[in-house]
ROSE-4610 file (N, C-alpha, C; in Angstrom, 1 decimal, always signed):
// ROSE-4610
residu = [M/M/M/K/K/K/K/K/K/A/A/A/F/F/F/F/F/F/L/L/L/M/M/M/V/V/V/L/L/L/S/S/S/F/F/F/S/S/S/S/S/S/L/L/L/V/V/V/F/F/F/S/S/S/Q/Q/Q/N/N/N/T/T/T/D/D/D/E/E/E/K/K/K/K/K/K/T/T/T/V/V/V/E/E/E/T/T/T/T/T/T/I/I/I/S/S/S/D/D/D/V/V/V/S/S/S/G/G/G/L/L/L/P/P/P/D/D/D/Y/Y/Y/E/E/E/V/V/V/I/I/I/K/K/K/N/N/N/K/K/K/L/L/L/D/D/D/L/L/L/K/K/K/Q/Q/Q/V/V/V/V/V/V/T/T/T/K/K/K/A/A/A/D/D/D/T/T/T/I/I/I/P/P/P/E/E/E/F/F/F/P/P/P/G/G/G/G/G/G/M/M/M/D/D/D/A/A/A/F/F/F/K/K/K/R/R/R/K/K/K/Y/Y/Y/F/F/F/E/E/E/N/N/N/I/I/I/E/E/E/T/T/T/L/L/L/D/D/D/L/L/L/K/K/K/K/K/K/N/N/N/E/E/E/K/K/K/L/L/L/D/D/D/T/T/T/R/R/R/L/L/L/Y/Y/Y/F/F/F/I/I/I/V/V/V/E/E/E/K/K/K/N/N/N/G/G/G/Y/Y/Y/V/V/V/R/R/R/N/N/N/V/V/V/T/T/T/A/A/A/V/V/V/S/S/S/K/K/K/N/N/N/K/K/K/K/K/K/H/H/H/A/A/A/E/E/E/A/A/A/A/A/A/E/E/E/Q/Q/Q/G/G/G/L/L/L/R/R/R/K/K/K/I/I/I/F/F/F/V/V/V/R/R/R/W/W/W/K/K/K/P/P/P/A/A/A/K/K/K/L/L/L/N/N/N/G/G/G/E/E/E/A/A/A/V/V/V/R/R/R/Y/Y/Y/I/I/I/F/F/F/F/F/F/F/F/F/P/P/P/L/L/L/V/V/V/S/S/S/K/K/K/K/K/K/F/F/F/N/N/N]
num = [1/1/1/2/2/2/3/3/3/4/4/4/5/5/5/6/6/6/7/7/7/8/8/8/9/9/9/10/10/10/11/11/11/12/12/12/13/13/13/14/14/14/15/15/15/16/16/16/17/17/17/18/18/18/19/19/19/20/20/20/21/21/21/22/22/22/23/23/23/24/24/24/25/25/25/26/26/26/27/27/27/28/28/28/29/29/29/30/30/30/31/31/31/32/32/32/33/33/33/34/34/34/35/35/35/36/36/36/37/37/37/38/38/38/39/39/39/40/40/40/41/41/41/42/42/42/43/43/43/44/44/44/45/45/45/46/46/46/47/47/47/48/48/48/49/49/49/50/50/50/51/51/51/52/52/52/53/53/53/54/54/54/55/55/55/56/56/56/57/57/57/58/58/58/59/59/59/60/60/60/61/61/61/62/62/62/63/63/63/64/64/64/65/65/65/66/66/66/67/67/67/68/68/68/69/69/69/70/70/70/71/71/71/72/72/72/73/73/73/74/74/74/75/75/75/76/76/76/77/77/77/78/78/78/79/79/79/80/80/80/81/81/81/82/82/82/83/83/83/84/84/84/85/85/85/86/86/86/87/87/87/88/88/88/89/89/89/90/90/90/91/91/91/92/92/92/93/93/93/94/94/94/95/95/95/96/96/96/97/97/97/98/98/98/99/99/99/100/100/100/101/101/101/102/102/102/103/103/103/104/104/104/105/105/105/106/106/106/107/107/107/108/108/108/109/109/109/110/110/110/111/111/111/112/112/112/113/113/113/114/114/114/115/115/115/116/116/116/117/117/117/118/118/118/119/119/119/120/120/120/121/121/121/122/122/122/123/123/123/124/124/124/125/125/125/126/126/126/127/127/127/128/128/128/129/129/129/130/130/130/131/131/131/132/132/132/133/133/133/134/134/134/135/135/135/136/136/136/137/137/137/138/138/138/139/139/139/140/140/140/141/141/141/142/142/142/143/143/143/144/144/144/145/145/145/146/146/146/147/147/147/148/148/148/149/149/149/150/150/150/151/151/151/152/152/152/153/153/153]
x = [+0.7/-0.2/+0.7/+0.4/+1.1/+0.4/+1.6/+1.1/+0.3/-0.6/-1.0/-1.6/-1.3/-1.2/-3.0/-3.3/-4.8/-4.6/-5.8/-5.9/-7.3/-7.8/-8.9/-9.2/-10.5/-10.7/-11.8/-11.9/-13.1/-14.2/-14.8/-15.5/-16.9/-17.0/-17.9/-17.0/-16.1/-15.3/-14.7/-13.7/-12.6/-11.1/-11.3/-9.8/-9.6/-8.6/-8.2/-7.0/-6.7/-5.4/-5.2/-4.2/-4.1/-3.1/-3.1/-2.6/-0.8/-0.4/+1.4/+1.5/+0.7/+1.5/+0.0/+0.4/+0.0/-0.7/-0.3/-0.8/-2.4/-2.7/-3.9/-4.8/-5.8/-6.0/-7.6/-8.3/-9.1/-10.0/-11.3/-12.4/-13.6/-14.3/-15.1/-16.4/-17.7/-18.6/-19.9/-20.9/-21.8/-23.0/-22.9/-24.0/-24.3/-26.1/-26.9/-27.6/-28.2/-29.0/-28.3/-29.3/-28.8/-29.0/-29.8/-30.0/-28.9/-27.9/-27.0/-25.6/-25.6/-24.6/-24.5/-23.3/-22.8/-23.4/-23.9/-24.4/-25.5/-26.6/-27.1/-28.3/-28.6/-29.5/-29.2/-28.0/-27.6/-27.4/-27.3/-27.2/-28.5/-29.5/-30.9/-31.7/-31.1/-31.7/-31.0/-29.7/-29.1/-28.9/-29.2/-29.2/-30.3/-30.8/-31.8/-31.9/-31.9/-31.9/-33.0/-33.6/-35.1/-34.1/-34.5/-34.1/-32.6/-31.8/-30.3/-30.1/-29.2/-28.3/-27.0/-26.6/-25.6/-24.4/-25.4/-24.6/-25.4/-24.7/-25.3/-24.5/-24.8/-23.9/-22.4/-23.2/-21.7/-21.9/-20.4/-20.4/-20.0/-20.5/-19.8/-18.4/-18.3/-16.9/-16.5/-15.5/-14.5/-14.1/-13.7/-13.0/-11.2/-11.0/-9.3/-9.4/-10.6/-10.2/-10.6/-10.8/-10.6/-9.0/-8.1/-6.5/-6.8/-7.5/-7.9/-8.7/-9.5/-10.6/-9.4/-8.8/-8.0/-7.3/-6.4/-5.5/-6.1/-7.4/-7.9/-8.5/-9.2/-9.7/-8.4/-7.4/-6.3/-5.4/-5.9/-5.4/-6.2/-7.4/-9.0/-9.2/-8.8/-9.1/-8.0/-8.4/-7.8/-6.8/-5.7/-4.9/-5.0/-5.6/-5.6/-4.4/-4.6/-3.4/-3.9/-3.1/-3.3/-2.4/-2.4/-1.6/-0.9/+0.6/+1.2/+0.2/+0.9/-0.3/-1.3/-2.3/-3.7/-4.4/-5.3/-6.1/-7.2/-8.2/-9.4/-10.3/-11.4/-12.0/-13.2/-13.5/-14.5/-14.9/-16.6/-17.1/-17.5/-17.4/-17.4/-18.8/-19.6/-21.0/-21.1/-21.6/-21.8/-22.7/-23.4/-24.3/-23.9/-23.9/-23.6/-24.8/-25.4/-26.6/-26.7/-27.8/-27.9/-27.3/-27.4/-26.7/-25.4/-24.7/-23.4/-22.8/-23.4/-22.9/-23.0/-22.1/-22.9/-22.9/-24.4/-24.9/-24.9/-25.6/-25.6/-24.0/-23.9/-22.6/-22.6/-22.1/-22.1/-20.8/-20.7/-19.4/-19.7/-19.6/-19.9/-18.5/-18.1/-17.0/-17.5/-16.8/-16.5/-16.1/-15.1/-14.4/-15.2/-15.8/-16.5/-15.8/-14.6/-13.7/-13.0/-12.7/-12.6/-13.8/-14.6/-16.4/-16.2/-16.2/-16.5/-15.6/-14.2/-12.8/-13.1/-13.5/-14.0/-14.8/-15.7/-17.0/-16.5/-16.1/-15.4/-14.2/-13.6/-12.6/-13.4/-14.6/-15.2/-16.2/-16.3/-17.1/-16.6/-15.0/-14.3/-14.1/-14.6/-14.3/-15.2/-15.5/-16.7/-16.7/-16.8/-16.7/-17.6/-18.7/-19.0/-18.6/-19.1/-19.2/-19.8/-19.5/-20.2/-21.1/-22.7/-23.2/-23.4/-23.3/-23.7/-24.6/-24.9/-26.0/-26.5/-27.3/-28.6/-29.4/-29.2/-30.2/-30.2/-29.0/-29.0/-29.4/-30.0/-30.3/-29.7/-29.5/-28.6/-29.2/-28.6/-29.2/-28.4/-28.9/-28.6/-27.6/-26.6/-25.2/-24.5/-24.8/-24.0/-22.7/-21.9/-20.2/-20.1/-19.4/-19.3/-17.7/-16.8/-15.1/-15.0/-14.7/-14.3/-12.6/-12.4/-11.3/-10.9/-9.3/-8.6/-7.4/-7.5/-6.2/-5.3/-4.2/-3.5/-2.0/-1.3/-0.3/+0.7/+1.9/+2.9/+4.5/+5.0/+6.3/+7.4]
y = [-1.1/+0.3/+1.3/+2.2/+3.9/+4.4/+5.2/+6.0/+7.2/+7.6/+9.3/+9.9/+11.4/+12.4/+12.3/+12.6/+12.6/+13.9/+14.8/+16.0/+16.3/+15.9/+15.6/+16.9/+17.7/+19.4/+18.9/+19.2/+19.4/+20.6/+20.4/+21.9/+22.4/+21.7/+22.1/+22.1/+21.8/+22.5/+23.5/+23.3/+24.5/+24.1/+22.9/+21.8/+21.8/+21.7/+22.0/+20.6/+19.6/+19.0/+17.6/+17.5/+16.6/+15.6/+14.9/+13.1/+13.4/+14.2/+14.3/+15.3/+15.9/+17.2/+17.0/+18.1/+18.1/+19.8/+20.6/+21.6/+21.9/+22.9/+23.3/+24.8/+25.1/+26.2/+26.4/+27.4/+27.9/+28.2/+27.4/+27.9/+28.4/+29.0/+29.4/+28.5/+28.0/+27.4/+28.5/+28.3/+28.7/+28.1/+26.9/+25.8/+25.7/+26.4/+25.8/+24.6/+24.6/+23.1/+21.9/+21.5/+20.3/+20.3/+21.5/+21.7/+22.7/+23.3/+24.3/+23.3/+22.0/+21.4/+21.0/+21.2/+21.2/+19.4/+19.3/+18.0/+17.7/+18.5/+18.2/+17.6/+18.0/+17.6/+15.7/+15.6/+13.8/+13.4/+14.0/+13.2/+13.1/+14.1/+13.6/+12.3/+12.2/+10.6/+9.3/+9.8/+8.5/+8.3/+9.7/+9.2/+9.8/+9.5/+9.5/+10.7/+12.4/+13.3/+13.8/+13.0/+13.1/+13.4/+15.1/+15.4/+15.5/+15.5/+15.5/+17.2/+17.7/+18.5/+18.4/+20.0/+20.1/+20.9/+21.4/+22.5/+21.3/+21.7/+21.1/+21.9/+21.6/+22.6/+21.9/+20.0/+19.6/+18.5/+18.5/+17.5/+16.4/+15.4/+13.6/+13.8/+13.2/+12.8/+11.2/+11.1/+9.8/+9.7/+8.0/+8.0/+8.2/+9.0/+9.7/+11.2/+11.1/+12.5/+12.5/+13.7/+13.4/+13.7/+13.2/+12.9/+11.5/+11.0/+9.3/+8.9/+9.9/+9.2/+9.5/+10.6/+11.0/+9.6/+9.2/+8.2/+6.9/+6.6/+5.1/+5.2/+6.5/+6.5/+6.3/+7.1/+7.1/+5.8/+4.6/+3.4/+2.2/+2.7/+1.9/+2.5/+3.7/+4.2/+3.4/+3.0/+2.2/+3.3/+3.2/+4.3/+3.5/+4.6/+4.5/+4.9/+4.2/+4.6/+5.1/+6.4/+7.8/+8.5/+8.8/+9.2/+10.5/+10.8/+11.6/+13.0/+13.3/+15.1/+14.6/+13.7/+13.8/+13.9/+15.0/+15.3/+15.0/+14.1/+14.2/+14.3/+14.9/+15.9/+15.1/+14.3/+13.7/+14.3/+14.3/+15.1/+13.7/+13.4/+12.2/+12.4/+12.3/+12.9/+11.1/+11.4/+10.5/+10.8/+10.0/+10.7/+9.7/+10.6/+9.7/+9.9/+8.7/+8.9/+9.0/+8.9/+9.4/+8.5/+7.1/+5.9/+6.0/+6.7/+6.9/+6.2/+5.6/+4.7/+5.2/+5.3/+5.7/+4.7/+5.3/+4.3/+5.1/+5.8/+6.5/+6.9/+6.6/+7.3/+7.1/+8.3/+8.4/+9.5/+9.1/+9.8/+10.5/+11.7/+12.4/+13.0/+11.8/+12.2/+12.0/+12.7/+12.5/+10.9/+10.5/+9.6/+8.0/+7.4/+6.3/+5.4/+5.2/+4.1/+5.5/+6.0/+6.8/+7.4/+7.8/+7.6/+6.5/+5.4/+3.7/+4.0/+4.0/+3.6/+4.7/+5.8/+6.5/+6.2/+5.7/+5.3/+3.9/+3.3/+1.9/+2.2/+2.7/+3.3/+3.5/+4.3/+5.0/+3.7/+2.9/+1.5/+0.7/+0.5/-0.3/+0.1/+1.3/+1.7/+1.4/+0.6/+0.0/+0.5/+1.7/+2.2/+3.1/+3.3/+3.8/+5.2/+6.2/+7.5/+8.3/+8.9/+10.0/+11.0/+10.8/+11.5/+13.1/+13.4/+15.3/+15.5/+16.3/+16.9/+18.5/+18.7/+20.0/+20.0/+21.2/+21.1/+19.8/+19.3/+18.0/+17.1/+17.0/+15.6/+15.1/+13.9/+13.3/+13.6/+14.0/+14.2/+13.4/+13.7/+12.7/+14.2/+13.8/+14.9/+14.6/+14.9/+15.0/+15.7/+14.6/+15.6/+15.3/+16.6/+16.6/+16.6/+15.8/+16.1/+16.1/+17.3/+17.3/+16.5/+15.6/+14.8/+15.3/+15.3/+15.3/+14.1/+13.9/+13.3/+13.2/+13.4/+13.8/+13.0/+11.9/+11.5/+12.6/+12.3/+13.3/+12.6/+12.8/+12.2/+12.7]
z = [+0.1/+0.0/+0.2/-0.9/-0.8/+0.4/+1.0/+2.1/+1.3/+2.1/+1.8/+3.1/+3.0/+4.0/+4.1/+5.7/+5.4/+6.6/+5.9/+6.8/+7.4/+8.8/+9.0/+9.9/+9.6/+10.0/+10.7/+12.1/+13.1/+12.6/+11.7/+11.7/+12.5/+13.7/+14.5/+15.7/+16.0/+17.4/+17.1/+17.9/+18.4/+18.1/+17.3/+17.2/+15.1/+15.2/+13.7/+14.1/+13.1/+13.4/+12.5/+12.2/+10.9/+11.5/+10.6/+11.2/+11.6/+11.0/+11.1/+12.5/+12.6/+13.7/+14.8/+15.7/+16.8/+16.9/+15.8/+16.0/+15.8/+16.8/+16.9/+17.0/+16.3/+16.3/+16.4/+16.4/+16.5/+15.4/+15.6/+14.1/+14.7/+13.7/+14.2/+13.5/+14.0/+13.3/+13.3/+12.5/+12.0/+11.8/+12.0/+11.3/+13.1/+12.5/+13.5/+13.8/+12.6/+12.6/+11.0/+11.3/+10.3/+8.6/+8.4/+7.2/+6.5/+7.9/+7.2/+7.1/+6.9/+7.0/+5.3/+4.9/+3.9/+3.3/+2.1/+1.8/+2.4/+3.0/+3.7/+2.6/+1.7/+0.3/+0.3/+0.0/+0.0/+1.3/+2.8/+3.8/+4.3/+3.8/+4.3/+4.0/+3.1/+2.9/+3.2/+3.4/+4.1/+5.4/+6.5/+7.7/+8.5/+9.4/+10.4/+10.9/+10.9/+11.1/+12.4/+12.6/+14.0/+15.1/+15.6/+16.8/+16.8/+15.5/+15.9/+16.1/+17.0/+17.3/+16.5/+16.4/+16.0/+16.9/+17.6/+19.3/+20.1/+21.4/+22.6/+23.7/+25.1/+26.1/+26.2/+26.2/+26.2/+24.5/+23.7/+22.9/+23.2/+22.5/+22.6/+22.9/+24.1/+24.4/+23.8/+23.3/+23.2/+24.1/+24.4/+26.3/+25.2/+26.1/+25.9/+25.5/+24.8/+24.3/+22.8/+22.3/+20.5/+20.1/+20.4/+20.4/+20.2/+21.0/+21.3/+19.8/+19.6/+18.7/+17.4/+17.1/+15.5/+15.5/+16.7/+16.2/+16.1/+16.9/+16.8/+14.9/+14.6/+13.0/+12.3/+12.4/+11.2/+11.2/+12.6/+12.5/+11.7/+11.6/+11.0/+9.7/+8.8/+8.0/+6.7/+5.4/+4.6/+4.2/+3.8/+2.9/+1.3/+1.1/-0.8/-1.3/-2.8/-3.8/-4.0/-4.1/-5.0/-6.2/-7.3/-8.3/-7.1/-7.8/-7.4/-7.2/-5.9/-6.3/-5.7/-6.3/-6.4/-4.8/-5.1/-3.7/-3.7/-2.4/-2.8/-1.1/-1.8/-0.7/-0.6/+1.0/+1.3/+2.9/+3.0/+3.8/+5.0/+6.2/+6.3/+7.9/+7.9/+9.0/+9.8/+11.0/+12.0/+13.4/+13.6/+14.6/+15.9/+17.2/+18.2/+18.9/+19.1/+19.6/+21.4/+21.9/+23.2/+24.3/+24.0/+24.3/+24.0/+23.5/+23.5/+22.0/+22.0/+20.3/+19.1/+17.9/+16.7/+15.8/+15.3/+14.8/+12.9/+12.9/+11.4/+11.3/+10.2/+9.5/+7.8/+7.3/+5.7/+5.7/+4.1/+3.5/+1.9/+2.0/+0.4/+0.0/-1.3/-2.0/-3.5/-4.4/-5.8/-5.9/-5.2/-5.4/-4.1/-4.7/-4.4/-3.3/-3.5/-2.9/-1.5/-1.6/-0.8/+0.4/-0.3/+0.8/+1.9/+0.8/+1.4/+2.5/+2.2/+3.4/+4.5/+4.3/+5.2/+6.5/+5.8/+6.4/+7.6/+6.8/+7.6/+8.8/+8.1/+9.2/+11.1/+10.6/+11.6/+12.0/+11.2/+11.7/+12.4/+12.2/+12.9/+14.2/+14.9/+16.0/+17.0/+17.6/+18.6/+19.6/+20.1/+21.6/+21.7/+23.1/+23.7/+24.1/+23.9/+23.7/+25.0/+25.3/+26.5/+25.7/+25.5/+24.9/+25.2/+24.1/+24.2/+25.5/+25.6/+26.8/+26.4/+26.4/+26.0/+27.1/+27.8/+29.0/+30.0/+30.2/+31.1/+30.3/+29.3/+28.5/+27.9/+27.6/+26.3/+25.1/+24.1/+22.6/+21.7/+20.1/+19.2/+18.8/+18.3/+17.9/+16.7/+16.3/+14.6/+14.2/+14.3/+13.6/+12.5/+11.9/+10.5/+10.2/+9.6/+9.3/+7.7/+7.4/+6.1/+5.9/+5.0/+5.3/+3.5/+4.0/+2.9/+2.5/+1.5/+1.3/+0.2/+0.2/-0.6/-0.1/-1.6/-1.6/-1.6/-0.9/-0.9/-1.4/-2.3/-2.2/-2.5]
């Protein structure tokens, strides 16, 4: 398998990170409901979006935090054979349910193999999250991850 560099951007929170660095930056999120998500017209037909929120008092927490999630995800995503300087953009969506389990997963990309690899990388992580809370109640929370894959030689 050929190595590819993956950049994962967390557009919903205050973190931006990549696989090869620990650089963290603050970003602003303006999405206030699911209809404001990129690819809404596509994902509304693939995911159960009933009672899903994009903002909560506390967002879901992966055991060990987001850095642990990032490591686990990149351990599980298949590395694709890309052409030199080829760049693939994929957006991964998943919902952490009220019980902390991830049930709804989909990826949107022009490259079907990359979308499938992004989805499978997440489905291989069988871990219960601490669910999001809004007004003290557990809620369904949708995560949105823009992924960029590029092969560097």
